[in-house]
C-alpha positions as CSV (number, residue, x, y, z in Angstrom):
1,M,0.9,-156.8,21.0
2,R,2.5,-154.6,23.4
3,K,2.4,-151.0,22.8
4,F,4.9,-147.8,22.8
5,C,3.3,-144.6,22.2
6,L,5.1,-141.7,20.6
7,L,4.1,-138.5,20.7
8,L,5.4,-135.7,18.2
9,V,4.4,-132.3,19.5
10,K,5.7,-129.2,17.5
11,P,5.3,-126.4,20.5
12,S,4.3,-122.3,19.7
13,H,5.5,-119.8,22.0
14,Y,3.9,-117.1,24.1
15,D,2.5,-113.9,23.2
16,D,3.5,-110.9,24.9
17,D,0.2,-111.4,27.4
18,G,1.8,-114.8,28.2
19,Y,-1.0,-116.8,26.4
20,V,0.0,-119.9,23.8
21,I,-0.2,-118.1,20.2
22,Q,-2.3,-120.5,18.8
23,W,-5.0,-120.8,15.6
24,Y,-8.1,-122.3,14.5
25,R,-6.3,-122.3,11.0
26,S,-2.2,-121.6,11.4
27,A,-0.7,-120.2,8.5
28,I,2.8,-122.1,8.2
29,P,3.2,-125.9,8.6
30,S,5.9,-127.5,10.5
31,N,8.4,-129.8,8.2
32,S,10.1,-130.5,11.5
33,L,6.6,-132.4,12.4
34,A,6.3,-133.8,8.9
35,A,9.9,-135.1,8.3
36,L,9.9,-136.7,12.4
37,Y,6.6,-138.5,11.4
38,G,7.5,-139.7,8.4
39,L,10.6,-141.2,9.9
40,A,8.5,-142.6,12.8
41,L,5.9,-144.5,10.4
42,D,8.8,-146.1,8.9
43,C,10.4,-147.2,12.2
44,A,6.8,-148.5,13.1
45,A,6.5,-150.1,9.9
46,R,10.3,-152.0,10.5
47,R,9.2,-153.0,13.6
48,V,12.0,-151.2,15.4
49,L,10.9,-152.1,18.9
50,G,10.2,-155.7,18.1
51,D,7.5,-157.7,15.8
52,D,5.5,-157.8,19.1
53,V,5.5,-153.8,19.5
54,D,2.9,-151.9,18.0
55,L,4.4,-148.3,17.8
56,E,1.4,-145.6,17.8
57,I,2.7,-142.5,16.4
58,H,0.6,-139.4,17.3
59,P,1.5,-135.6,15.4
60,F,0.5,-132.8,17.1
61,D,1.4,-129.2,16.0
62,E,0.4,-126.6,19.1
63,T,-0.2,-123.8,16.5
64,N,-3.5,-125.1,15.9
65,T,-4.3,-127.7,18.4
66,R,-4.4,-127.1,22.4
67,I,-1.7,-129.2,24.0
68,R,-2.4,-130.6,27.5
69,P,0.3,-132.4,29.5
70,D,-2.0,-134.4,31.6
71,E,-3.6,-135.7,28.0
72,L,-0.6,-136.4,26.6
73,A,0.7,-138.8,30.0
74,R,-3.1,-140.2,29.8
75,M,-1.9,-141.4,26.4
76,I,1.5,-142.7,27.1
77,D,-0.1,-144.5,30.3
78,D,-3.0,-146.0,28.3
79,A,-0.5,-147.5,25.8
80,G,1.3,-148.6,28.6
81,G,4.5,-147.1,27.9
82,G,6.0,-144.1,25.6
83,M,7.8,-140.5,25.1
84,V,7.1,-137.2,24.3
85,M,9.3,-135.6,21.3
86,M,9.2,-132.1,21.2
87,V,10.2,-131.2,17.1
88,G,11.7,-128.6,15.4
89,V,11.8,-126.7,18.3
90,Q,13.0,-123.4,17.7
91,S,14.9,-120.5,20.1
92,N,11.5,-118.7,20.8
93,Q,9.9,-122.0,21.2
94,F,12.1,-123.5,23.9
95,P,10.4,-121.7,27.0
96,R,6.9,-123.1,25.9
97,A,8.6,-126.6,25.3
98,L,10.2,-126.8,28.8
99,D,6.6,-125.5,30.2
100,L,5.2,-128.6,28.5
101,A,7.6,-130.8,29.8
102,R,7.7,-130.5,33.5
103,P,4.4,-131.9,34.3
104,L,5.3,-134.3,32.4
105,R,8.7,-135.2,33.8
106,A,7.0,-134.9,37.2
107,R,5.0,-138.0,36.5
108,G,8.0,-139.6,35.2
109,I,7.1,-139.5,31.3
110,Q,10.3,-139.7,29.2
111,V,10.6,-136.3,27.0
112,G,13.6,-135.2,24.4
113,I,13.7,-132.1,23.0
114,G,15.0,-131.6,19.3
115,G,15.3,-128.6,16.7
116,F,17.2,-125.6,15.9
117,H,18.0,-124.1,19.3
118,V,19.5,-127.2,20.2
119,S,21.4,-128.0,17.1
120,G,22.2,-124.0,17.0
121,T,23.7,-123.8,20.3
122,I,25.3,-127.2,20.2
123,S,27.5,-126.0,17.1
124,M,28.1,-122.6,18.0
125,L,28.1,-122.4,21.6
126,G,29.2,-126.0,22.8
127,G,25.9,-126.3,24.6
128,Q,26.4,-123.6,26.9
129,D,23.2,-122.1,27.2
130,A,20.9,-121.6,30.5
131,D,17.8,-123.1,28.6
132,L,19.3,-126.3,27.9
133,D,20.8,-126.7,31.7
134,A,17.1,-126.1,32.7
135,A,16.3,-128.9,30.3
136,R,19.3,-131.1,31.8
137,A,18.2,-130.4,35.0
138,L,14.6,-131.8,34.3
139,G,16.2,-135.0,33.3
140,I,15.1,-134.2,29.4
141,S,16.9,-135.9,26.5
142,L,18.5,-133.5,23.9
143,F,18.7,-134.3,20.5
144,A,21.2,-132.1,18.2
145,G,21.3,-132.9,14.6
146,E,18.8,-134.9,12.2
147,A,17.1,-137.7,12.7
148,E,17.5,-139.7,9.3
149,E,19.0,-142.8,10.4
150,R,19.1,-142.1,14.0
151,L,15.5,-142.1,15.0
152,D,15.7,-146.0,15.5
153,E,18.3,-145.5,18.2
154,V,16.5,-143.2,19.8
155,L,13.2,-145.0,20.1
156,R,15.0,-148.1,21.2
157,D,16.4,-146.5,24.0
158,A,13.2,-144.9,24.8
159,Y,11.6,-148.1,24.8
160,A,14.2,-149.6,26.9
161,G,13.4,-146.4,29.6
162,Q,17.3,-145.5,29.4
163,L,17.3,-142.3,26.8
164,K,20.8,-140.5,27.2
165,P,21.1,-137.1,28.0
166,M,22.0,-136.1,24.7
167,Y,22.2,-137.4,20.6
168,N,24.8,-135.3,19.1
169,Y,24.9,-136.2,15.6
170,M,26.0,-132.3,14.7
171,A,29.3,-133.5,13.0
172,D,27.6,-136.1,10.7
173,L,24.7,-134.6,8.8
174,P,23.1,-137.5,7.0
175,N,22.3,-138.1,3.5
176,I,18.7,-137.8,2.8
177,S,18.2,-139.2,-0.4
178,G,16.1,-142.1,-0.4
179,T,15.2,-141.5,3.0
180,P,11.7,-141.8,4.6
181,I,9.7,-138.6,3.1
182,P,8.2,-136.3,4.7
183,I,4.5,-136.6,5.2
184,I,1.7,-135.2,7.6
185,T,-2.1,-136.6,7.9
186,A,-4.8,-134.5,6.2
187,L,-6.5,-134.1,9.4
188,R,-3.0,-132.0,10.7
189,A,-2.7,-130.3,7.1
190,W,-6.5,-129.0,7.0
191,R,-5.8,-127.4,9.9
192,T,-3.2,-124.6,8.3
193,A,-4.9,-122.2,6.0
194,G,-5.3,-123.2,2.5
195,R,-5.0,-126.9,3.9
196,L,-1.0,-126.5,3.0
197,T,1.8,-129.1,3.9
198,S,5.4,-129.1,3.5
199,F,8.6,-131.1,2.7
200,D,12.0,-130.1,1.8
201,A,13.6,-130.9,-1.4
202,G,17.0,-130.5,0.3
203,R,19.1,-128.8,3.2
204,G,22.0,-126.5,3.7
205,C,22.8,-123.2,1.8
206,P,26.3,-122.2,0.3
207,F,26.0,-118.7,1.7
208,Q,27.4,-117.5,4.9
209,C,24.8,-114.8,6.0
210,S,26.0,-113.9,9.3
211,F,22.3,-113.7,11.1
212,C,21.5,-117.4,9.8
213,T,21.4,-120.5,11.6
214,I,20.4,-122.5,8.7
215,I,24.3,-122.7,7.6
216,N,25.5,-123.9,11.3
217,V,22.6,-126.1,11.9
218,Q,21.9,-128.2,8.5
219,G,25.4,-127.2,7.0
220,R,26.8,-125.4,3.9
221,K,26.7,-128.3,1.6
222,S,23.9,-129.1,-0.3
223,R,22.1,-132.3,0.5
224,K,18.8,-133.3,-1.2
225,R,15.8,-135.6,-1.8
226,S,16.0,-137.4,-5.3
227,P,13.3,-136.5,-8.3
228,D,11.9,-140.0,-7.1
229,D,11.1,-139.0,-3.8
230,I,9.9,-135.5,-4.4
231,E,7.4,-137.2,-6.8
232,K,6.4,-140.3,-4.1
233,I,6.1,-136.7,-1.4
234,V,3.6,-135.6,-4.2
235,R,1.7,-138.5,-4.8
236,E,1.0,-139.7,-1.2
237,N,-0.1,-135.9,-0.3
238,V,-2.6,-136.0,-3.6
239,S,-4.0,-138.9,-2.8
240,Q,-4.9,-137.5,0.9
241,G,-6.6,-134.7,-0.9
242,L,-3.7,-132.2,-0.6
243,H,-2.8,-130.1,-3.1
244,S,-0.7,-127.3,-1.7
245,F,3.0,-127.5,-0.8
246,F,5.7,-125.1,1.1
247,I,8.8,-126.6,-0.1
248,T,11.1,-125.6,3.0
249,D,14.5,-125.6,1.3
250,D,16.2,-122.1,2.5
251,N,17.4,-121.7,-1.1
252,F,15.6,-123.9,-3.7
253,A,17.7,-122.3,-6.6
254,R,20.5,-123.6,-5.2
255,N,19.7,-127.2,-4.9
256,S,22.0,-128.8,-7.7
257,D,19.0,-130.8,-8.6
258,W,16.4,-127.8,-9.0
259,E,16.1,-128.5,-12.7
260,A,15.4,-132.5,-12.5
261,I,12.9,-132.1,-9.9
262,L,11.1,-129.5,-11.6
263,D,11.2,-131.3,-14.9
264,R,9.6,-134.1,-12.8
265,I,6.6,-131.9,-11.0
266,I,6.2,-130.2,-14.7
267,K,5.5,-134.0,-16.0
268,L,3.2,-134.5,-13.2
269,K,1.0,-131.9,-13.9
270,E,1.6,-131.4,-17.7
271,E,1.3,-135.3,-18.6
272,E,-1.4,-136.6,-15.8
273,G,-3.0,-133.6,-14.7
274,I,-2.4,-133.6,-11.3
275,R,-3.3,-130.1,-9.8
276,I,-0.4,-129.1,-7.6
277,H,1.2,-125.5,-6.6
278,F,3.7,-124.6,-4.2
279,I,5.5,-122.1,-2.4
280,I,9.2,-122.1,-2.6
281,Q,12.1,-120.0,-1.2
282,V,15.4,-118.7,-3.7
283,D,18.0,-115.9,-3.6
284,T,18.1,-113.0,-5.3
285,L,20.2,-114.1,-8.3
286,C,18.0,-117.0,-9.0
287,H,16.9,-115.0,-12.3
288,K,20.3,-115.8,-13.5
289,I,19.9,-119.4,-13.9
290,P,19.0,-120.2,-17.7
291,N,15.1,-121.5,-17.3
292,F,15.1,-121.2,-13.6
293,I,12.0,-119.2,-13.5
294,E,10.2,-120.5,-16.5
295,K,10.1,-123.7,-15.3
296,C,8.9,-122.8,-11.9
297,R,6.1,-121.0,-13.3
298,R,5.3,-124.7,-15.2
299,A,5.8,-126.3,-12.1
300,G,3.0,-124.4,-10.4
301,I,5.0,-122.2,-8.3
302,R,2.7,-119.5,-7.0
303,R,4.3,-117.7,-4.7
304,V,8.3,-116.7,-4.0
305,F,9.7,-116.0,-0.8
306,I,13.1,-114.1,-1.3
307,G,15.5,-112.8,1.3
308,L,16.4,-109.2,0.1
309,E,17.0,-107.9,3.5
310,N,18.4,-104.2,2.7
311,I,19.0,-101.7,-0.2
312,N,21.9,-100.6,1.3
313,P,25.6,-102.8,0.3
314,D,27.2,-101.9,3.6
315,S,24.4,-103.1,5.5
316,L,24.7,-106.6,3.1
317,V,28.3,-107.0,3.3
318,G,28.5,-106.3,7.1
319,A,25.9,-109.3,7.5
320,K,28.2,-111.8,4.6
321,K,24.9,-111.6,2.6
322,R,27.4,-110.7,-0.5
323,Q,25.5,-112.7,-3.1
324,N,22.7,-109.9,-3.2
325,K,23.6,-107.2,-5.3
326,I,21.5,-104.0,-5.9
327,T,22.0,-103.9,-9.4
328,E,20.1,-107.4,-10.1
329,Y,17.2,-106.3,-7.6
330,R,14.9,-104.8,-10.6
331,K,15.6,-107.6,-13.0
332,M,15.0,-110.4,-10.9
333,L,11.6,-109.0,-9.3
334,L,10.7,-107.9,-13.1
335,A,11.4,-111.9,-14.2
336,W,9.1,-113.0,-11.3
337,K,6.1,-110.5,-12.7
338,E,6.6,-111.6,-16.1
339,A,6.2,-115.2,-14.6
340,K,2.6,-114.3,-12.7
341,V,4.4,-115.5,-9.5
342,I,3.3,-113.5,-6.2
343,T,6.6,-112.0,-4.7
344,Y,7.4,-112.2,-1.0
345,A,10.5,-110.3,0.4
346,G,12.0,-110.1,3.9
347,Y,13.1,-107.0,5.2
348,I,15.8,-106.9,7.9
349,L,15.5,-103.5,10.3
350,G,18.2,-102.7,12.8
351,F,21.7,-103.1,10.7
352,P,24.4,-100.7,12.2
353,N,24.0,-97.8,10.0
354,D,19.9,-98.1,10.1
355,T,18.1,-94.8,11.5
356,Y,14.2,-94.2,12.0
357,D,14.4,-91.6,8.7
358,S,17.0,-93.7,6.7
359,I,14.6,-96.6,7.2
360,K,11.8,-94.8,5.8
361,H,13.6,-93.6,3.3
362,D,14.2,-96.4,2.1
363,I,11.1,-98.0,2.1
364,E,9.7,-95.1,0.2
365,I,12.3,-96.0,-3.0
366,I,11.4,-99.8,-2.4
367,K,7.6,-98.7,-3.1
368,R,8.5,-96.4,-6.1
369,E,11.3,-98.4,-7.7
370,L,11.0,-102.2,-6.6
371,P,8.0,-104.3,-8.0
372,I,7.3,-106.2,-4.9
373,D,4.5,-107.5,-4.1
374,V,4.5,-108.8,-0.5
375,L,7.3,-107.1,2.0
376,E,7.7,-108.4,5.6
377,F,10.1,-106.8,7.9
378,F,11.9,-108.4,10.7
379,F,14.2,-107.2,13.6
380,L,18.4,-108.0,13.0
381,T,18.4,-110.9,15.7
382,P,20.9,-112.7,17.2
383,L,19.1,-116.0,17.0
384,P,21.2,-118.6,19.0
385,G,23.4,-120.9,16.2
386,S,23.7,-117.7,14.1
387,E,27.3,-115.9,13.9
388,D,26.1,-112.9,15.0
389,H,24.9,-114.5,18.5
390,Q,28.1,-116.3,18.7
391,V,30.3,-113.4,18.4
392,L,28.1,-111.2,20.9
393,V,28.4,-114.0,23.6
394,K,32.1,-114.1,23.2
395,K,32.3,-110.6,23.6
396,G,30.1,-110.0,26.4
397,V,27.2,-108.1,24.7
398,A,24.0,-108.1,26.4
399,V,21.5,-110.5,24.5
400,D,17.9,-110.6,26.2
401,A,18.0,-114.0,28.4
402,D,14.3,-114.6,27.5
403,M,14.2,-117.1,24.3
404,N,10.7,-116.4,23.9
405,K,11.4,-113.0,22.3
406,Y,13.5,-114.7,19.7
407,D,11.0,-114.6,17.2
408,L,12.6,-112.0,15.0
409,N,9.3,-109.4,16.1
410,H,11.1,-108.0,19.5
411,V,14.2,-106.4,20.0
412,C,16.8,-108.9,21.6
413,T,19.5,-106.5,22.0
414,S,21.1,-103.1,21.7
415,H,21.3,-100.8,18.6
416,P,24.4,-98.6,18.2
417,N,22.1,-95.3,16.6
418,M,18.4,-96.5,18.3
419,S,17.5,-96.7,22.0
420,K,15.3,-99.9,22.1
421,E,11.8,-97.8,22.4
422,E,13.2,-96.1,19.0
423,W,13.7,-99.1,17.5
424,E,10.4,-100.7,18.2
425,R,9.0,-97.5,16.7
426,T,10.6,-97.9,13.6
427,Y,9.4,-101.3,13.1
428,R,6.0,-100.4,13.4
429,M,6.4,-97.3,11.1
430,A,8.0,-99.7,8.3
431,W,4.6,-101.6,8.5
432,E,2.6,-98.8,8.3
433,T,4.7,-97.0,5.4
434,Y,4.7,-99.8,2.9
435,Y,1.2,-101.4,3.6
436,T,-0.8,-97.6,2.4
437,K,-3.8,-97.5,1.0
438,E,-2.1,-95.8,-1.9
439,H,0.6,-98.5,-2.0
440,V,-1.6,-101.7,-1.9
441,E,-3.6,-100.0,-5.0
442,A,-0.5,-100.0,-7.1
443,V,0.8,-103.2,-6.4
444,L,-2.4,-104.9,-7.2
445,R,-2.9,-102.9,-10.5
446,R,0.7,-104.1,-11.0
447,L,-0.3,-107.6,-10.1
448,V,-3.5,-106.9,-12.9
449,A,-1.4,-105.5,-15.2
450,K,0.6,-108.3,-15.4
451,R,-2.7,-110.8,-15.7
452,A,-1.0,-112.5,-12.1
453,S,-3.6,-113.6,-9.3
454,A,-4.4,-110.2,-7.8
455,S,-7.5,-111.7,-6.0
456,N,-4.9,-113.8,-4.1
457,A,-2.7,-111.3,-3.4
458,I,-5.8,-109.4,-1.8
459,L,-5.8,-112.2,0.9
460,L,-1.9,-111.7,1.5
461,M,-2.2,-108.1,2.0
462,T,-4.8,-108.3,4.3
463,W,-2.8,-111.0,6.1
464,F,0.6,-109.2,6.0
465,G,-0.9,-105.5,6.6
466,G,-3.0,-106.4,9.5
467,S,-1.0,-109.3,11.5
468,L,1.1,-106.9,13.5
469,H,-1.7,-104.0,14.2
470,I,-4.9,-106.3,14.6
471,E,-3.2,-109.5,16.5
472,G,0.2,-108.2,18.0
473,V,2.3,-111.4,16.3
474,H,4.4,-111.0,12.8
475,P,2.4,-112.4,10.2
476,L,4.5,-115.5,9.7
477,E,2.9,-116.6,13.2
478,S,-0.7,-115.2,12.3
479,G,-3.4,-117.3,11.2
480,F,-7.4,-117.8,11.2
481,F,-9.3,-117.1,14.5
482,R,-6.9,-116.5,17.6
483,K,-7.8,-119.2,20.2
484,K,-6.7,-118.6,24.0
485,F,-7.6,-120.6,27.2
486,R,-7.5,-119.5,30.2
487,R,-5.6,-122.1,32.0
488,D,-2.5,-122.2,29.2
489,R,-0.8,-119.2,30.4
490,R,3.5,-118.7,31.1
491,P,4.3,-119.2,34.5
492,G,4.4,-115.8,36.2
493,F,1.1,-114.5,34.6
494,P,-2.0,-114.6,36.6
495,I,-4.5,-116.7,35.5
496,V,-7.5,-114.6,34.9
497,P,-10.7,-115.6,36.2
498,A,-13.5,-117.0,34.4
499,W,-15.9,-114.0,34.8
500,K,-13.6,-111.6,33.5
501,F,-11.6,-114.0,30.7
502,Y,-14.3,-115.0,28.8
503,P,-16.4,-112.2,28.4
504,S,-12.8,-110.1,27.4
505,Y,-11.9,-113.0,25.2
506,A,-15.3,-112.7,23.6
507,I,-14.9,-109.1,23.1
508,E,-11.4,-109.1,21.7
509,T,-12.2,-111.5,19.5
510,I,-15.3,-110.0,17.8
511,S,-13.3,-106.6,17.5
512,K,-10.7,-108.6,15.4
513,L,-12.7,-110.1,13.3
514,W,-14.3,-107.0,12.7
515,R,-11.4,-105.2,11.9
516,W,-10.2,-108.0,9.6
517,G,-13.3,-107.9,7.9
518,K,-12.8,-104.2,7.2
519,T,-9.3,-104.6,6.1
520,Y,-10.4,-107.4,3.8
521,A,-13.4,-105.4,2.5
522,G,-11.3,-102.3,1.6
523,L,-9.2,-104.1,-0.2
524,R,-11.5,-106.0,-2.5
525,R,-13.4,-102.4,-3.2
526,I,-10.0,-101.2,-4.6
527,Y,-9.9,-104.3,-6.5
528,T,-13.0,-104.5,-7.8
529,R,-12.7,-100.7,-8.9
530,I,-9.0,-101.6,-10.5
531,K,-11.1,-104.4,-12.5
532,R,-13.6,-102.2,-14.0
533,D,-10.9,-99.9,-15.3
534,P,-11.0,-100.4,-19.3
535,K,-7.0,-99.4,-19.2
536,R,-6.3,-101.8,-16.6
537,Y,-3.8,-103.7,-18.4
538,E,-1.9,-100.5,-19.4
539,Y,-0.8,-99.8,-16.2
540,M,2.8,-98.8,-15.8
541,D,4.7,-97.1,-13.0
542,L,8.2,-96.4,-12.4
543,A,8.8,-100.2,-10.6
544,L,7.4,-102.1,-13.8
545,T,9.6,-100.3,-16.4
546,P,11.9,-102.6,-18.3
547,V,15.3,-102.6,-16.5
548,T,17.7,-100.4,-18.9
549,D,21.3,-98.8,-18.8
550,D,20.1,-95.8,-18.0
551,D,18.7,-96.9,-14.9
552,V,22.0,-96.7,-12.8
553,D,21.7,-93.1,-13.8
554,N,18.4,-92.3,-12.6
555,L,16.9,-94.1,-10.2
556,E,17.3,-93.3,-6.6
557,L,18.0,-96.9,-5.3
558,F,21.6,-96.6,-7.1
559,H,22.2,-93.2,-5.2
560,N,20.8,-93.6,-2.0
561,T,24.2,-93.7,-0.4
562,A,27.7,-93.3,-0.4
563,A,27.7,-97.0,-0.6
564,A,25.1,-97.6,-3.4
565,E,26.8,-95.5,-5.5
566,A,30.6,-97.0,-4.6
567,F,28.9,-100.3,-5.5
568,V,27.4,-99.2,-8.9
569,A,30.6,-97.9,-10.0
570,R,32.5,-101.4,-9.0
571,E,30.1,-103.3,-10.9
572,R,30.3,-101.0,-13.8
573,R,33.9,-101.6,-13.9
574,S,33.9,-104.9,-13.6
575,A,31.5,-105.2,-16.4
576,T,33.9,-102.9,-18.5
577,Q,36.9,-105.3,-17.8
578,G,34.7,-108.4,-18.3
């Protein structure tokens, strides 16, 4: 048997000191890697390269595994041929992908790159992009679109040594029902915190948010896996000892088969006793879908991410996020509270009307009036593939040329009211303002009062409250025990001598572990005190009070800005006329 070695690599990206962001246990699994691995396994089973060719597949996620190009090249040489596919490469990961590819290409190894940066720039800018040009100059093959029904062609071309410069399927997004399922080895899943794995139940989103890349890469039409597909995914992962899943749909509530999928999961849990739980992403109107939240609870949804984005209606309309209605925020969050589901909410900083003072004031309103558990902040970033980025580029507005910064954790363009330094100061202030000891205690008291998993929330509050200040990275890029390798540094940064690097790394690691431990222990003490309070289940604050008609008159959320008051007035007129 001849061999062809396929190496699937999900690149990480660089921190501000030029080191690869990498962990002993990373936080978020890569669904792109799982999807490509599942498709590649199917190709191997079908012998797409011929009955006498063994397709050897190895998946790697650089956020938790050191990637050395010389070792990748050796694996391909030992097999007698192969290629490296950089999968799911986001804009901030593209520079790192190029740096991994250069020594491979120098040795004649075939390399392909796909993911959101390639697909987004092809979709919105016709492929006019400096980083894509750099990839083309290296002889890297670019893939735009999705690999279902297309991976056979790429593999056959690679086996023949005739990869095309570009595979562009953006105009023909595939049906994903019945296609090979996303799957990853237990070894790879064990390298994530909580042995978390992932799958997409559907792709595409019907909304038009101008800062979003999903709609321009995966489309606005819902394409979904069948309940049979989901059951197969669950069973195959459980057979590997994996029970925790992140459903990566940008908005699971808008998957038209959500109920059939949840019913199937509920059946597995309630009739067969399969122990499984999930994290999902939804919009702010999901509570209005009959039975949605209740079935999520029964299906084992433990955490839910919500794109709250802002509490200023003008900012929401400006970003074309009209589906977010501030009058529904409390109803939605309280509904999840009753279901004992922990809520994450994303909040974007840097809309045109934002200032340091307005953002600080808004966060105080959120703390007081909205029962959110975990709030995470992002810079408003013109991501390549979004309408925002397209508009700025076409207008000739300056955007940062370094794609490594497009991680939602850096300023990438100018702001009308804040300098770069003030915007960055505002970002740090937002995290500090929300994650005070007093507010963290209020969040834990709310969870205990509702008999939700407050002990689980302690880990989340430690993680989200500490990542930026302790590790210098956004929580979604954080993990457990930072790994640094002296020579794995971005070109242009000096390689630190061994005598200096290793003592410094050891001191840094010990210091960070002490700070993490101190943060966690402090929250644990608060939780212990709450648990000992005989009146803990009677706790009530403004955020937990049931929604009433008087809210629009009494809560500052609805009078914070002229735009908020105008929105409430329109909603009242609409309700009266309806």
